N, C-alpha and C positions, 0 to 999 in steps of 0.2 A: 623224478626228484629234481631238486633245484640246484642251480649254480648261479649266484649273485641274482636270485629271483627269478631266474629264467629256467624252463624245464629242459633237462638234458637227458639223453641216453649215454651210456658209457661207450657206445660205437654206432656208426651209421654208415651206409654205403654211399658212395658218390652217385649222383643222379645219372651220370652217363654209364654207370655200372663198370667203371674201369679202375676203381680204387676203393679202399675202406678206410674211414676216419676213425681213429681211436684216441682216448684221452690217455696221455702218457703219464701213468701213475707213479712213475719213478720220481717225478719232479714235484708231486704233491707232498705237503700242503703249501710249499713256498712259491710254487708257480704253477699256473694252469695253461697247459699247451695240448695241442692237437696234433697227432701225427698221421700223415697220409701214407697208407700202404698200397703199393701198386703191383707187387709180385707175390707169388708164394714164399719166396725166401724172405721178403720183408715180414710176412706173417710169422714165419717160423722164428725169426729174430724177435719179433714182439712177444711171442708166447715164451720163448726160452729165457729171455732177458728180463721178463716181467714188466715190459711196457704195459701189457695187459696181464691180470691175474685174477684168481677166483675161478672155481671149477666151472660154473655155468657160462661165464664170459669166455673162458678158454675154449669151450666147446663151440659157442657162436662165432668166435673169431676164426677158429679153423674151418668152420663151414665156409665162411666168406673166402678163406684161403683157397679152398677147392675151386670156388666160383672163378677166383682170379686165374688159377691154372687152366681152367676150361677155356678162358678167353684166349689164351695163347695156343693151346693144343687140347683138343677134346678127344684124342684117341684113347683107346683102352689102356696102352701102356702109360700115357701121361696121367690118366685118372688113378690107376693103381700107384704110380710113384708119388703123386701129390698126397694121396691118402697115407702112404708109408712115411713119407718125410714129416708131414705134420703130426702124425701119431707118435712120432719119436721125440718130440720137443718136451714133453713133461710126463713122467711115468705114473704118478699116483692118482690124479683126478681122472675118474672114470668118464666124466662128461665129455672129455676130449674123444675117447674111442666111440662113445655113444653117437656124438654128433657126426663123426667121420663115417661110421657104419651106416647111419641113416643117409648121408650124402651118397655113399657108394651104392646102396640099394636103389635109391631114386635114379641115378644117373646110368647105372649099368643096364638098366631095362630100356634105355632110349638109344637111338642111333646117334653117332657123334655129332652130326649137325644140329641136333636138338638139345645138346647137354649144356652149352653155355647159359642159354636163357633159363633153362630149367635149374640150373645150379644156382643162380642168383635168386630165383623164386624160392627154391627150397631153403637156402640160407636166410632169407627174409622170414620164412615161416618158422624156422628154428628160433630166430631172435624174438619174433612176436609171441611165440608160444611161451618162451622163457618169461616175458613180461606177464603174461596171463597166469603162469604157474606161480610165479612169486607173489603175485597180488592175492592168489588164492591162499597161499601159505600164510600171508599176512592176516587175512580174514580168520582163518582157523586159529592161528596164534593169538589173535585179539580175544577170542573167546576165553583162551586160557588166562590171559592177563586180566580180564575183567573178573575172573573168579578169584584172583589173588589181590585185587585192588584193596588196599586198606580202607576201613570204614571209619577211621579216626581223623581223617583229612591229611594223613601223611602221603608223601609221595610214594609211587610205586618205583621200587629200585630194581633194575635189571643189570645183570652183568653180562658182558660179551667178551669174546677173546678173538683176536685177529680182526679182519674185516670181512663180514658177510652181508655188507650193505649193497646199495645199488651199484657201487663201483666194482663189485665182484660178479655182478650179473649184468643184464642188459638194462634193467630197471627194477625198482622196488627193493631188490635184495632178498636174502632168505632169512637169516636171523634177525635182521633188523626190519623186515617187512611188518611183523606184528607191532613193533615200536612206532613205526610211521603210521600204521592204522590206528594205534592208541592215541596218538597225538591228534589225528583227524576226528576221532571220536570224543575228544575232550578229556581223556584221562590225564592226570598229572604224573608224568613218568619222567624218570631220571635214569640215565645209563652210566654204569661204572665201565670205563673203557680200559682193558688191559693194554698196556704199551705194546706188547707182543714182540719181544725180542725172538730171534734177529729179524731185521728189516723194518720193525716197528710199524706194521700195518695198522695196529689200533691207534697209536698215537699220531701217525701221519694221515691215515685214511679215513678211519672210522670217526675220529674226532672231527676231522675237516667236514665230512658230509653231514654229521649230526649238527655241526655248527651252522652249515648252509641251510639246513632245514629248521633251525630254531629250536632244537631239543636240548633240554639241559643235559649236561654230561660232565663227567670228571675222569681225567686220565690218571690211571694208578700204575705203579710198578707191577709187573707180572705176579710177584710174590705177595702182594697185598690181598689178593682175593680171599685166601682162606681166613685171614684175620677179620675181614669184614663180614664174612658169613658166620664166623664164631659169635660175633656181637649183634647179629640180626639186622644188619644193614643191607642184605641182599635178599630180595623177595623171589628171584628166579634167576637162572643162568640160561641164556639162549645162545647157541652156537650154530655155525653152519657145518658143512661136511664136504669132503672131497671124494669119498667113496664109502658106501655102506654095505657090509656083507649081508647075505641072505638071512642071517640070524640076528642082525642088528648091531653089530660091531661098527664103529664109527672112526674112520681115519679123518683127521682134521689138522690144522696147523699144530706143530710142536707145542707142548704145554697144555693142550686141551684135556689130556687124561688127568693132570694134576688138578685142574679146576673140577672134574668130574669127582675125583676122590674127595675133595673138600666139600663139595656140594652134598655127596652122599653121607659124609660123616655129620653134617650139620642139618640134615633134613630139608635141603633146599632143592626144589625141582630143577633138574637138569634136562632141558629140551633141546633137542637137535631139529633144526629146520632142514628137510630133506627132500629135494625135488626128486621125482622118481627116476629121472636121468642120472641120479647120483647112485642108484642102487645097483650093485653088481651081484646078481643072483648066482653067478658062476662061482663066487667065493663064499665059503662057509664060515672059516675061522679067520676072522680079519686080522688078528694079531699075528697069526702065522703065515698068512697068504698075501695080505696086501703089500705091495711093494712100496718101499719107503724111499723117496727121493733124497739123495745126498747132495746138497748144493755147495757152492764154494765156501771155503772156511773164511774167506775175506768178509762175508757177511756177519761173522761172528767177531772177527779181530779187529774190524774197523767199523765206524759209525759216521754217518753224514748228518749235517745239521747247518743251521743258519748261524753265521757269525755275527758279531755285533755291527759290523760294517755292511750287513745285508747279504754278503756272499754266502752261497752254500759250499761248505768245505767238508772234507773227509779227514777224520782223525783216527789214529791207532789207539787201541784200548789196552793192548796186551804187550808184555815184554818181548823184545826180539828173540826169536828162537823158540817161543812157546808153541807147542802143538795145539790144534783146534780141530773140532769136528762139528758138522752141521746137518744133522738129520732134519729134514724140513717138516715132517709130520709124525704124529704118533697115532695109536690106536686106542681108543676107549671101549672096553668091553661093553657089551649089550646090558649086562647087569647093572651097570652104573647109569644107564640112560633112562630117564623117567618116561619119555615119550618121544616118538618121532612126529614132527609136524610136516605133513605133505599137502599136496595140492588137492588131494582127495579126502583129507581129514586126518585126525590125530589118532595115532595106532600105537600099541606097545612096541618096544624094540625086541621083538621076538620073531621066530620064524612064523608063527601063527598070525601075529599082528601084521606083518609084512604080507603074507599071503591073502589077508582079508582085504587088501587093496585092490585085488582083482586082476584081471587080465591087462596085459599092456605094460607091466612092470618090467624093467630092463633085465635082460639075461643073456 
């Protein structure tokens, strides 16, 4: 995808294989900056503090964190410690565990002296696989969008929640990949962008990347989506996911469940873009079993934005002394999901649909 007309990925290793470069997403949309991570502790901080975020990107970043660890010490204890520490940074997105387990399997089979080079190669493979997976999701999602495209000359209106574009992955994105493919195919597509409180990933990140790509979009308050669906102004909802259960329950940014309810009530397709690395076959009942991260209440009580003088400032929204809570994710039951868009095709959000994807699904 593009930044100021130039192709970018959301992360890239240093040529000397001694650092990882990532876009600092905390600063967008008001500033574009790249952070250089040189130690596993730097990577832990970047994931925990949301310098990088989005389930696929977290997994790829953690893989490079293991590679950085192997540069310093490639022994068994160091490998186990790196996997443990990186795995503790975020609890909900299963891609993190998936990528770390893939790194551990690859490296544990090698002698320590071979691990550093292999770790960088495997992290590169995880990143490149992510790009290919997301492009395939875009192709399968495009077929769905073509089937909905209005025949009367109207724009195709897609609503999305949070940010599941290229900033949340290595490139292409998950939920936005079909939109980018639709643009390339000449479809007249417009995106309703939920602001996505707290942290405003929609207003800050999705709107920014759609603007960079030249795609028509409108930022709306989170509570406006149901109204737009009631009045026929949304043709489809596409969201990403952080973890999907074996029967198709979907964990995603808080507020996704409410969008699914509104879509179900108004007969609007609710599609989930799901890389197979996001499937957790060890969990059956997503509502009961998927762990939900509780983040700092300051994300709810305060808000950052650009002031009239150009400075980025933080303001307090609530009265002094008011309690706040900040569950970062919710789980949408499979019955509300119209379909899962995976790199292997579109399937129903059911145990049978997921099983039809064949061997190699995450478990």
